[in-house]
C-alpha distance (Angstrom), angle and dihedral (degrees) to the residues before:
residue distance angle dihedral
X1 . . .
X2 3.77 . .
X3 3.80 116.6 .
X4 3.80 115.1 -107.7
X5 3.80 105.0 -121.3
X6 3.77 96.6 176.0
X7 3.82 93.7 90.5
X8 3.79 91.1 44.9
X9 3.77 90.3 51.6
X10 3.76 91.2 46.9
X11 3.78 92.1 50.2
X12 3.81 90.0 49.2
X13 3.78 91.5 52.3
X14 3.77 91.1 49.1
X15 3.80 89.6 50.9
X16 3.77 92.2 51.0
X17 3.78 90.6 49.2
X18 3.78 92.1 50.8
X19 3.79 90.6 48.1
X20 3.77 90.9 50.0
X21 3.79 91.1 49.1
X22 3.78 90.9 49.7
X23 3.81 92.0 48.1
X24 3.79 90.5 48.1
X25 3.78 90.0 51.3
X26 3.79 90.9 50.8
X27 3.80 92.5 50.0
X28 3.78 91.9 46.5
X29 3.77 90.2 47.7
X30 3.80 90.8 51.2
X31 3.83 90.5 50.4
X32 3.79 91.3 56.8
X33 3.82 90.0 82.6
X34 3.81 123.2 79.5
X35 3.79 137.9 -178.1
X36 3.81 133.4 -166.5
X37 3.80 123.1 -113.9
X38 3.81 133.1 173.2
X39 3.79 111.9 -76.3
X40 3.77 120.5 -135.0
X41 3.78 118.8 -127.8
X42 3.77 137.6 41.8
X43 3.79 133.8 114.8
X44 3.78 119.3 -95.0
X45 3.83 109.2 -148.9
X46 3.79 122.9 -158.1
X47 3.79 128.3 -179.3
X48 3.78 130.4 -151.7
X49 3.79 137.7 172.1
X50 3.80 114.8 -105.1
X51 3.78 133.7 12.8
X52 3.78 134.0 -95.5
X53 3.78 118.5 -108.4
X54 3.80 102.3 -158.8
X55 3.80 131.1 2.2
X56 3.78 92.2 -141.9
X57 3.82 123.7 119.1
X58 3.81 92.5 -147.2
X59 3.81 92.5 58.2
X60 3.80 104.2 34.5
X61 3.83 102.5 85.4
X62 3.83 99.1 99.3
X63 3.81 94.9 44.4
X64 3.84 120.3 70.1
X65 3.82 96.1 -159.8
X66 3.79 92.1 48.6
X67 3.82 90.8 50.4
X68 3.79 92.6 51.9
X69 3.80 95.1 48.8
X70 3.80 97.0 45.2
X71 3.81 86.8 52.7
X72 3.82 87.3 66.2
X73 3.81 94.8 42.9
X74 3.81 104.0 41.3
X75 3.78 140.7 38.3
X76 3.76 132.3 -151.6
X77 3.77 125.4 -150.9
X78 3.81 87.8 -93.2
X79 3.79 132.7 13.5
X80 3.77 134.1 -142.0
X81 3.80 116.2 -119.4
X82 3.81 124.4 -143.3
X83 3.82 90.2 -99.5
X84 3.82 92.0 55.0
X85 3.81 96.3 -104.5
X86 3.81 123.2 127.0
X87 3.79 123.8 -116.6
X88 3.83 134.8 -179.3
X89 3.81 117.7 -82.5
X90 3.81 119.4 157.2
X91 3.79 87.3 -8.9
X92 3.77 116.4 67.3
X93 3.81 92.7 -163.9
X94 3.80 144.8 -4.6
X95 3.77 137.8 -163.6
X96 3.83 137.0 -162.1
X97 3.75 125.3 -136.5
X98 3.79 117.2 -117.6
X99 3.83 92.5 -100.4
X100 3.83 91.9 48.6
X101 3.81 92.8 -123.6
X102 3.81 99.2 105.1
X103 3.79 126.3 57.8
X104 3.82 118.9 -172.1
X105 3.82 122.1 -164.1
X106 3.79 128.3 -161.5
X107 3.82 114.4 -153.4
X108 3.79 123.2 -140.2
X109 3.76 114.3 -96.8
X110 3.80 117.8 -105.9
X111 3.81 99.5 17.3
X112 3.80 116.0 165.7
X113 3.79 138.2 -173.1
X114 3.79 120.7 -120.9
X115 3.82 88.1 -95.3
X116 3.79 92.0 55.0
X117 3.81 98.0 -105.9
X118 3.82 115.7 134.8
X119 3.78 121.1 -99.9
X120 3.79 113.8 -130.5
X121 3.78 139.0 173.8
X122 3.81 87.7 -97.9
X123 3.80 89.3 68.9
X124 3.79 88.8 55.2
X125 3.81 92.9 48.6
X126 3.80 91.1 47.4
X127 3.82 93.3 50.9
X128 3.76 98.4 47.8
X129 3.80 90.6 39.5
X130 3.81 89.8 62.9
X131 3.80 88.7 65.5
X132 3.81 91.5 55.7
X133 3.80 90.9 70.2
X134 3.79 120.9 97.3
X135 3.80 85.9 -138.6
X136 3.80 94.3 59.4
X137 3.85 105.4 132.2
X138 3.81 96.6 -154.6
X139 3.81 129.0 86.5
X140 3.79 107.2 -27.6
X141 3.81 95.0 -139.5
X142 3.82 90.0 66.3
X143 3.80 92.6 65.5
X144 3.84 99.4 67.9
X145 3.80 90.3 40.7
X146 3.80 94.5 57.1
X147 3.79 94.8 35.7
X148 3.80 87.1 63.8
X149 3.83 91.7 55.4
X150 3.81 127.1 83.8
X151 3.82 110.7 -148.1
X152 3.80 118.2 -154.6
X153 3.81 125.7 -176.3
X154 3.80 107.9 -149.2
X155 3.81 96.8 179.3
X156 3.80 138.5 -41.3
X157 3.80 93.4 -63.3
X158 3.80 103.3 31.3
X159 3.80 130.5 67.7
X160 3.78 130.7 172.3
X161 3.81 131.9 -152.9
X162 3.79 119.0 -162.7
X163 3.79 118.5 -165.9
X164 3.79 125.7 -150.2
X165 3.81 89.0 -136.3
X166 3.80 135.9 0.3
X167 3.80 112.7 -70.5
X168 3.80 115.3 177.0
X169 3.83 98.5 -164.7
X170 3.81 94.3 50.5
X171 3.80 95.6 105.1
X172 3.81 89.1 60.9
X173 3.83 87.5 63.5
X174 3.80 88.6 63.9
X175 3.81 91.5 65.8
X176 3.81 87.3 80.8
X177 3.81 113.9 109.3
X178 3.79 121.4 -99.1
X179 3.84 123.3 -122.5
X180 3.84 125.5 -144.4
X181 3.79 112.1 -103.3
X182 3.80 92.2 -164.5
X183 3.82 89.1 65.3
X184 3.81 102.7 32.3
X185 3.78 104.1 27.3
X186 3.80 93.7 111.5
X187 3.81 99.6 51.5
X188 3.78 125.6 106.1
X189 3.82 114.8 -121.7
X190 3.82 90.6 -122.8
X191 3.82 89.9 60.5
X192 3.79 95.2 53.3
X193 3.81 94.3 102.6
X194 3.82 94.8 52.0
X195 3.82 104.4 47.4
X196 3.82 123.4 116.5
X197 3.81 88.4 -126.2
X198 3.82 89.5 78.3
X199 3.81 90.7 69.4
X200 3.83 97.7 44.5
X201 3.79 106.8 21.1
X202 3.78 130.3 -179.8
X203 3.78 114.1 -139.2
X204 3.80 142.2 148.7
X205 3.82 99.5 -111.3
X206 3.80 126.9 122.0
X207 3.81 90.4 -94.4
X208 3.80 134.6 42.4
X209 3.79 133.4 -158.6
X210 3.79 110.7 -96.3
X211 3.83 107.2 -119.7
X212 3.79 123.7 -115.1
X213 3.81 100.6 32.0
X214 3.80 130.3 122.7
X215 3.79 100.8 -152.4
X216 3.79 92.1 166.6
X217 3.79 89.6 66.3
X218 3.80 101.1 31.1
X219 3.79 97.4 43.1
X220 3.81 89.2 -133.0
X221 3.79 125.6 106.4
X222 3.80 118.2 -170.4
X223 3.80 121.7 -162.0
X224 3.79 126.5 -169.1
X225 3.81 127.6 -158.2
X226 3.79 116.1 -88.5
X227 3.83 105.2 -110.2
X228 3.81 93.1 -154.3
X229 3.81 98.2 43.2
X230 3.78 118.9 143.0
X231 3.81 92.3 -145.6
X232 3.78 131.3 76.2
X233 3.79 111.0 -70.4
X234 3.79 129.8 -128.8
X235 3.79 135.4 -115.8
X236 3.82 90.4 -135.5
X237 3.79 119.8 98.8
X238 3.79 92.4 -145.7
X239 3.78 147.4 -29.1
X240 3.80 123.3 -119.5
X241 3.78 122.5 -161.5
X242 3.79 117.7 -159.2
X243 3.77 120.5 -162.4
X244 3.81 121.0 -144.7
X245 3.77 130.7 -167.0
X246 3.82 96.0 -137.7
X247 3.78 139.5 20.9
X248 3.80 89.8 -119.7
X249 3.81 90.1 59.0
X250 3.80 89.1 48.4
X251 3.79 92.7 52.1
X252 3.82 91.8 46.3
X253 3.81 90.8 53.1
X254 3.80 90.4 52.1
X255 3.80 92.6 48.3
X256 3.80 90.4 50.1
X257 3.79 92.5 52.2
X258 3.81 93.5 -115.7
X259 3.80 92.1 126.0
X260 3.80 134.8 30.3
X261 3.79 96.9 -142.7
X262 3.80 143.1 18.3
X263 3.79 115.8 -147.1
X264 3.81 125.4 -145.6
X265 3.79 94.7 -4.5
X266 3.83 110.2 -164.9
X267 3.82 115.7 -104.5
X268 3.79 89.1 -119.7
X269 3.81 89.9 67.1
X270 3.80 99.6 37.7
X271 3.84 94.5 97.0
X272 3.81 92.0 48.7
X273 3.78 94.8 53.8
X274 3.80 92.1 59.5
X275 3.80 89.5 67.1
X276 3.82 90.6 61.6
X277 3.79 114.4 102.6
X278 3.79 114.1 -101.6
X279 3.82 93.9 5.0
X280 3.80 120.7 152.1
X281 3.80 116.5 -168.9
X282 3.80 119.6 -155.0
X283 3.81 117.4 -168.5
X284 3.78 130.0 -179.1
X285 3.85 137.7 161.3
X286 3.78 106.5 -92.7
X287 3.79 132.0 -137.3
X288 3.78 88.2 -114.3
X289 3.80 138.4 81.8
X290 3.78 139.6 -175.3
X291 3.78 121.2 -125.6
X292 3.79 142.0 169.6
X293 3.81 112.7 -118.7
X294 3.81 114.6 -156.6
X295 3.80 117.9 -144.2
X296 3.80 103.3 -126.2
X297 3.80 93.6 170.0
X298 3.78 130.9 95.5
X299 3.80 93.4 -91.0
X300 3.80 93.8 63.3
X301 3.78 126.9 78.5
X302 3.83 112.2 -83.4
X303 3.80 89.2 -126.0
X304 3.81 93.3 70.7
X305 3.82 90.6 52.9
X306 3.80 86.7 68.4
X307 3.80 111.3 96.8
X308 3.81 90.3 -149.6
X309 3.81 90.6 56.2
X310 3.82 91.9 49.4
X311 3.80 90.7 49.4
X312 3.80 90.0 48.3
X313 3.81 89.8 52.9
X314 3.81 88.9 52.1
X315 3.80 95.8 47.8
X316 3.79 90.1 43.3
X317 3.81 93.7 61.2
X318 3.79 120.5 86.5
X319 3.77 97.4 -153.4
X320 3.79 93.7 175.8
X321 3.80 90.9 56.5
X322 3.79 90.6 45.9
X323 3.81 91.9 52.7
X324 3.80 91.6 46.5
X325 3.80 98.2 45.8
X326 3.81 103.1 34.0
X327 3.81 102.4 28.4
X328 3.80 100.3 33.2
X329 3.77 88.2 -119.0
X330 3.81 92.6 -57.4
X331 3.75 100.1 131.9
X332 3.80 138.4 73.6
X333 3.81 119.5 -135.4
X334 3.80 117.0 -142.7
X335 3.80 140.7 151.4
X336 3.77 132.1 -110.4
X337 3.80 136.6 16.2
X338 3.82 97.4 -67.2
X339 3.78 124.5 82.0
X340 3.82 114.4 -119.3
X341 3.81 92.7 -106.3
X342 3.82 95.5 55.5
X343 3.79 117.4 109.1
X344 3.81 88.4 -137.4
X345 3.83 93.9 58.1
X346 3.81 116.6 111.8
X347 3.82 106.1 -174.0
X348 3.79 93.8 175.4
X349 3.79 91.1 55.3
X350 3.80 96.0 57.9
X351 3.79 126.0 82.3
X352 3.80 110.7 -107.8
X353 3.80 105.8 -130.3
X354 3.76 99.1 -158.7
X355 3.79 118.7 172.4
X356 3.82 106.3 -77.0
X357 3.83 110.0 154.8
X358 3.81 92.7 174.8
X359 3.79 91.2 55.2
X360 3.81 89.9 46.6
X361 3.81 91.4 52.2
X362 3.81 92.1 48.9
X363 3.82 91.7 50.5
X364 3.80 91.2 51.6
X365 3.78 89.6 50.6
X366 3.81 89.7 50.6
X367 3.80 90.6 49.7
X368 3.81 89.9 56.5
X369 3.80 99.7 -100.1
X370 3.82 106.2 117.5
X371 3.78 120.9 -177.6
X372 3.77 118.5 -107.7
X373 3.80 142.4 139.9
X374 3.82 94.6 10.0
X375 3.79 98.6 -45.3
X376 3.78 147.2 32.3
X377 3.77 116.3 -76.9
X378 3.79 139.7 -178.2
X379 3.78 123.5 -176.7
X380 3.78 88.2 -8.3
X381 3.79 93.8 -56.6
X382 3.81 123.3 120.2
X383 3.82 117.2 -126.5
X384 3.79 100.7 -108.6
X385 3.81 127.4 175.0
X386 3.80 122.1 -168.5
X387 3.83 106.6 -139.6
X388 3.82 116.6 -165.3
X389 3.79 127.0 -167.5
X390 3.78 138.9 157.7
X391 3.80 114.6 -94.1
X392 3.80 100.3 -111.5
X393 3.82 126.1 125.0
X394 3.80 97.9 -105.2
X395 3.80 98.8 40.1
X396 3.81 90.9 43.1
X397 3.80 92.3 53.7
X398 3.82 92.8 44.3
X399 3.83 92.7 49.1
X400 3.80 92.0 49.6
X401 3.81 91.5 49.4
X402 3.82 91.1 50.2
X403 3.81 90.4 51.0
X404 3.81 90.1 49.4
X405 3.80 93.2 50.9
X406 3.80 94.2 46.2
X407 3.80 89.9 48.5
X408 3.82 86.6 63.9
X409 3.82 86.4 62.4
X410 3.79 91.2 52.2
X411 3.81 95.6 -102.0
X412 3.79 119.5 136.8
X413 3.81 107.8 -139.3
X414 3.81 114.3 -179.4
X415 3.82 109.9 -167.2
X416 3.80 120.1 -140.1
X417 3.81 112.5 -162.3
X418 3.78 113.6 -158.5
X419 3.78 120.5 -153.4
X420 3.79 99.6 -124.7
X421 3.79 146.2 -10.7
X422 3.80 91.6 -84.4
X423 3.81 91.8 57.2
X424 3.79 91.2 46.2
X425 3.79 91.4 51.0
X426 3.83 89.8 50.7
X427 3.81 90.6 52.9
X428 3.79 90.8 49.0
X429 3.80 93.0 48.5
X430 3.81 91.8 50.1
X431 3.80 93.2 45.2
X432 3.80 92.8 -125.6
X433 3.80 94.8 151.8
X434 3.78 143.0 65.0
X435 3.80 97.6 -154.3
X436 3.82 125.5 16.1
X437 3.79 126.1 -160.1
X438 3.80 104.9 -144.3
X439 3.77 139.3 173.2
X440 3.80 111.5 -134.1
X441 3.79 125.1 -157.1
X442 3.82 104.2 -170.0
X443 3.80 120.1 -158.5
X444 3.79 119.5 -101.6
X445 3.80 88.0 -114.7
X446 3.84 111.2 67.1
X447 3.80 92.3 -123.7
X448 3.84 103.5 128.9
X449 3.80 96.2 170.9
X450 3.82 91.2 119.5
X451 3.80 90.1 54.2
X452 3.78 106.0 41.8
X453 3.80 112.5 15.0
X454 3.79 122.5 107.1
X455 3.81 89.2 -114.3
X456 3.82 90.1 55.9
X457 3.81 89.0 65.4
X458 3.80 87.6 75.2
X459 3.79 100.9 25.6
X460 3.76 113.0 22.6
X461 3.78 144.5 25.1
X462 3.81 101.0 -54.3
X463 3.79 88.4 119.4
X464 3.79 94.5 160.9
X465 3.84 92.4 56.5
X466 3.80 94.0 -124.6
X467 3.79 102.7 -174.7
X468 3.80 107.1 -165.6
X469 3.81 116.0 148.9
X470 3.82 96.2 -166.8
X471 3.80 92.1 51.4
X472 3.82 91.0 49.0
X473 3.79 92.4 49.4
X474 3.80 91.7 50.0
X475 3.80 92.3 50.4
X476 3.81 91.4 46.4
X477 3.81 92.2 50.8
X478 3.82 94.1 46.5
X479 3.79 94.8 53.8
X480 3.81 91.1 56.1
X481 3.79 93.8 58.5
X482 3.80 128.6 77.4
X483 3.84 105.9 -167.5
X484 3.78 108.2 88.5
X485 3.80 94.4 -141.5
X486 3.81 91.4 55.9
X487 3.79 93.0 47.3
X488 3.81 91.6 48.2
X489 3.82 91.3 64.6
X490 3.80 91.3 59.8
X491 3.79 94.4 42.9
X492 3.77 89.2 54.4
X493 3.83 89.0 52.1
X494 3.81 89.1 50.5
X495 3.81 91.5 50.3
X496 3.80 91.7 52.1
X497 3.80 90.0 56.2
X498 3.80 91.3 44.8
X499 3.78 92.1 51.3
X500 3.81 92.5 46.4
X501 3.83 94.1 51.8
X502 3.85 101.7 31.2
X503 3.84 96.0 -152.1
X504 3.82 89.1 170.8
X505 3.78 138.1 15.4
X506 3.79 118.4 -138.1
X507 3.80 112.1 -139.6
X508 3.81 106.7 -177.6
X509 3.77 147.2 -32.0
X510 3.78 112.6 -110.3
X511 3.79 126.6 -116.4
X512 3.80 116.5 -141.3
X513 3.81 114.2 -137.2
X514 3.77 121.8 -162.3
X515 3.77 121.5 176.1
X516 3.79 119.1 -160.8
X517 3.79 131.5 -175.8
X518 3.79 117.7 -122.0
X519 3.81 86.0 -127.5
X520 3.80 85.5 82.2
X521 3.79 107.3 81.6
X522 3.83 128.2 -148.4
X523 3.81 91.4 9.0
X524 3.78 104.6 144.5
X525 3.79 113.3 170.6
X526 3.79 119.6 -152.7
X527 3.77 130.5 -178.4
X528 3.80 113.3 -15.9
X529 3.79 102.7 -153.5
X530 3.78 86.5 150.5
X531 3.81 123.7 17.9
X532 3.82 89.8 -117.9
X533 3.81 88.7 63.4
X534 3.81 86.6 80.8
X535 3.79 87.7 80.9
X536 3.80 95.3 56.4
X537 3.82 91.2 106.4
X538 3.82 95.8 35.9
X539 3.86 95.3 120.8
X540 3.81 88.9 68.8
X541 3.82 97.4 48.1
X542 3.80 120.2 109.3
X543 3.80 137.7 166.7
X544 3.82 105.1 -147.9
X545 3.79 145.9 14.2
X546 3.77 131.5 -121.9
X547 3.78 130.9 -159.2
X548 3.79 120.7 -120.0
X549 3.84 129.4 -175.7
X550 3.77 117.5 -111.9
X551 3.76 136.7 175.4
X552 3.75 108.5 -85.8
X553 3.77 109.2 -106.4
X554 3.75 124.8 -136.0
X555 3.76 116.1 -71.1
X556 3.76 90.3 -108.0
X557 3.84 94.2 60.2
X558 3.79 111.5 40.3
X559 3.82 98.4 129.9
X560 3.79 112.4 141.7
X561 3.81 92.7 7.6
X562 3.80 121.6 106.4
X563 3.82 125.3 -164.0
X564 3.78 110.0 -119.4
X565 3.76 113.4 -102.7
X566 3.83 95.4 27.2
């Protein structure tokens, strides 16, 4: 008799069904637990005062907003870190020749422009070659630098720069962003500042300009993540920058929740922002300082060419009171042309111009400007100094406070406020000033040849026409040496000449203020050497959470996990 397997088969099927039901129950039970994780997407909105002029890395130097934005859109061969060191960017490595005259870069493999076209060494040669033209419309000091360099394309990934003589800071020049030759190869250098590309550029940076927008009219610039970027990406869908006419409008927009962040908020408003709900204020000493440049050329008043008068102006300024009253204490007073963190700074070498009104008065007397009838006169003429500054809240308030303090010495100081940086630069170039209130952004390398050499009077930032041969020779010698200890000897010689002549008086180092809403998650801000350093941790930022199912943990470890339905 054959065994009846029908019941056995039936029982087996029932067992499988029960097992499946049990497994399903276990899976469903496990899915009843959820946890929260950062959600991708969302638009981060930041506000700033002013508008960019051109989104072009070859033209952005004089304009802070332009510099910040091109740092998101373009890359150089190397990049400057927040601590001042240099790190690879488009170039993965570089090497010097034995004599220090030739620098060879190797580009990363597989680099692409925002439009998908490959990046090659020819793009690099094209970009830096534009600055070799006498018709280059950007910063004039870049022309002689690049005209002294021979650029050689070895192949798609290798490019070589040969210098006419050793120049230690040269590698810093390669931090400047690269332009696409396949789009701009036919332009003349003189036309660089008038091309449509400057409004909708194509770069290699972590973000790209969203097509089809007219940010110049709308006052809103939207950037989207670069889909072919070689860096870590971001959870954000895009970034929108909104441009405001005044700092008060910027602060109001933050208070109203229209923006997530306010960049470079003036010190005068820093206390007010802390009263806004959910506001986090990040402050850090900036790589920038404000100074008074004295016009020592023929276009300035003869009075300011007197060293005693310049010293009197220094001793007659209470910088501590100025920082406290005008800047809400957000400034650091120091002496000389180097920021305190520079290895070339020698604080003990520089004269400390503390507030000494009696000393200032005595120096003016010695210089032939005695006090009488409400002011200081010589040959019937009142001591008058034309002070120029850009018409922005901070510089306006600082200039007015300087004029007030010098008035106490008997000096008439009419203040001319110029509408923008372009107008200020025109006044400096024409010499239509006696004293200029200027913001200075020194290079990471302590080479100040373009600020204080005799050559920089014509091409550079020596706006006061300081004509000191020994200082120029020291700066020239230092830039041709690589070892820091050898360079330091010449920088000390330069500082001695600077201190002896006092061609400029440093007022204070700036403090960068960045206010961020607590709606932005994981946004930890470190050192803000440059305002763009605020985005160093951007890949981790997010605006919202989402719930995801997870396997329920053991009862003893349920932190951060919520049963579904609770």
